Steps between C-alpha positions, in 0.01 A plus 500: 500500500571871450871422443417229248290744298773767512764244399285386206451860387877558527572193287256614233653848491850357455404239245804432286646207315858445615725371225815541709587632844742408779265227622492316168790295378551553129569177323539436132631841389650437157779708350467567126777722367603590147726192495198318351587702185879500532537799736716506812291690758485345848254522787381331816197511729580435865343552840707732722524499881208746522288249304487725195539371147814639340510504120851597393752451225658657194338573165738481204441598138774260385396235247175688427383460858347756730255364757469309825174362634371304796160335484272307730234254384207555736125434496301801621128560465365827633183706486457793264511746790879469496621786281871543583813293528717650774871437548682615813871511421833674534611590152822600330386792283443282194199410282337157515198322359248300698340229289183297541392187318123455540482135395755223454480459124521874431774589251551857614542700821298787637767761577532822697824692553595667826782723620681450829686741726782420740253501790236268641178567313162367400439456128131498400424342163135524389399162357311655206822668381684170437527472119566189291853449368699217346878527462482877526221540244144610574236230463161602362284395796332713767686598816490263796151452639514145637458381857762228472879492499701193400846658510669825600840634400735792557722600209777754452608587146587866455712461184826558690762316702414538867507334839171485688370415846149533640370366832132408502317506832147428381291442186121520533179548307265756653 
């Protein structure tokens, strides 16, 4: 009985919503590059042998392009005690955006930029700092305050030609 109580306390202390980790199999990642507007950027999202998600490719400014994105439709409901989105990854020294769609019919993303290094790291993105944006323009609505997520995305678009490669070990809400 004592162990059951300790185990329950441990679970409560480590309460997190896992969006992705090595024990989940990501299905339905969708690539949306600038080719939807005539650009020629390329990207892929694959699972490597270490069961990490690898988002890689090449961003090109040709034909008025300049971004690559991978997105995952997902239905997540969580309590308002979750205040951060945390990404464990190995970066490439480039800037990215993490994007959240709170509900399916939403016509904008909640966005927060993050910088990576060339090392394994943990990126902490406070949920209240995700701001509303549509096609690179601010949307006049309050910052993210919902307890639902219908889609997530990772985007690179640094206004330059560049190759990119990040390996994602885990994405959680805490």
